[in-house]
C-alpha positions in Angstrom: 4.4 -2.3 -13.4 7.7 -2.2 -11.4 9.4 1.1 -10.6 11.9 -0.5 -8.3 14.8 0.1 -10.8 14.8 3.7 -9.7 13.4 3.5 -6.1 14.4 0.8 -3.6 11.3 -0.1 -1.8 13.4 -2.0 0.8 14.9 1.3 2.1 13.0 3.2 4.8 14.3 6.5 3.4 12.2 5.9 0.3 9.0 6.7 2.2 7.5 10.0 3.4 4.2 8.4 4.6 4.0 5.8 7.4 1.2 3.7 8.9 1.4 1.2 11.8 0.0 -2.2 12.5 0.8 -5.1 14.8 1.6 -8.7 14.3 -1.3 -10.6 15.8 -1.1 -14.2 17.1 -3.8 -15.1 14.5 -1.3 -14.0 11.8 0.9 -17.0 12.4 1.3 -20.2 10.4 2.1 -23.6 11.8 5.8 -22.7 11.9 5.1 -19.6 13.9 6.0 -17.3 11.0 3.6 -14.5 9.9 1.5 -16.1 7.1 1.3 -14.7 3.6 -2.3 -13.5 4.0 -1.2 -11.3 6.9 1.5 -9.6 4.7 -1.3 -8.6 2.3 -3.4 -7.4 5.2 -0.5 -5.1 6.5 -0.3 -3.7 3.0 -4.0 -3.0 3.0 -3.8 -1.3 6.4 -1.1 1.0 5.0 -2.8 1.6 1.7 -6.2 2.5 3.2 -4.6 4.7 5.8 -2.6 6.5 3.2 -5.5 7.0 0.7 -8.0 8.1 3.4 -5.6 10.6 4.8 -5.0 11.9 1.3 -8.6 12.0 0.1 -11.1 11.2 2.9 -13.9 8.8 1.9 -12.1 7.5 -1.2 -12.1 3.8 0.0 -15.6 3.5 1.4 -16.7 1.6 -1.8 -19.7 3.7 -2.7 -19.6 6.4 -5.4 -16.2 7.7 -6.6 -13.1 6.2 -5.1 -10.2 3.7 -5.5 -10.4 0.1 -6.6 -7.4 -2.2 -6.7 -6.6 -3.6 -10.1 -3.3 -5.4 -9.4 -1.3 -6.3 -6.3 2.2 -7.7 -6.3 4.0 -8.7 -3.1 7.6 -9.7 -2.6 8.5 -11.7 0.5 12.0 -10.8 1.7 12.2 -12.3 5.2 10.2 -14.1 7.8 8.3 -12.0 10.4 7.4 -13.1 13.9 5.0 -12.5 16.7 4.9 -10.3 18.7 6.0 -7.2 16.8 5.1 -3.8 15.6 4.8 -3.3 11.8 5.7 0.0 10.1 4.2 0.3 6.6 5.8 2.8 4.3 3.8 4.2 1.3 5.1 6.0 -1.8 3.5 7.0 -5.1 5.5 5.4 -7.9 3.5 6.6 -10.9 0.4 8.8 -11.6 -1.6 8.2 -14.7 -4.9 9.7 -15.9 -7.1 7.3 -14.0 -4.7 5.2 -12.1 -1.8 5.3 -9.7 0.9 2.8 -8.7 1.6 2.7 -5.0 4.8 1.2 -3.6 5.0 -0.1 -0.1 7.6 -1.5 2.3 6.8 -3.6 5.5 9.3 -3.1 8.3 10.0 -4.5 11.7 12.7 -2.9 13.8 13.9 -1.0 10.7 14.3 -4.2 8.7 12.2 -4.6 5.6 10.5 -8.0 5.4 8.4 -7.4 2.3 7.6 -4.9 -0.5 4.5 -4.4 -2.6 3.2 -2.6 -5.6 -0.5 -1.9 -6.2 -2.2 -0.5 -9.2 -5.2 1.5 -8.0 -7.9 2.8 -10.4 -10.0 5.9 -9.7 -13.5 4.8 -10.5 -17.2 5.2 -10.2 -17.8 2.2 -8.0 -21.5 2.0 -8.8 -21.0 1.9 -12.6 -17.7 -0.1 -12.2 -16.1 2.3 -14.7 -12.7 4.2 -14.4 -12.7 7.9 -14.2 -10.1 10.6 -14.9 -8.7 11.8 -11.6 -9.3 15.4 -10.6 -6.3 17.7 -10.8 -6.5 18.4 -7.0 -6.2 14.6 -6.3 -3.2 14.4 -8.7 -1.5 17.3 -6.8 -2.0 15.5 -3.5 -0.6 12.3 -4.9 2.5 14.1 -6.3 3.4 15.2 -2.7 4.2 11.5 -2.0 6.1 10.6 -5.3 
């Protein structure tokens, strides 16, 4: 699944699309580090923001839209409260019914995690993958 050999997801310059989140006090573990579940939540924030801006309504979970098939997260550094999180999003691969999305999580221009997600375009009622429309593929290519 990895496309990191050609694109360094740790580099802010790799991204054209950005979303924002915050480190919440509730995100901390017993050592006052951001816990691993919060890392995945920041990725979700960026992923949903990106996909909804690209194709409104595609993540609502009824009808046709995206479902996540695989999620891989690399922890690079600890993150702390309070802070602002910048989430970079980049399309790494476009298939017939799926896309691989790369992400980087940044605090103060320093990357503390990267992620890759395989997203499948599907009929969510029938739980069956669908071929993506050409118009959707064109929009995705703008961020690859």
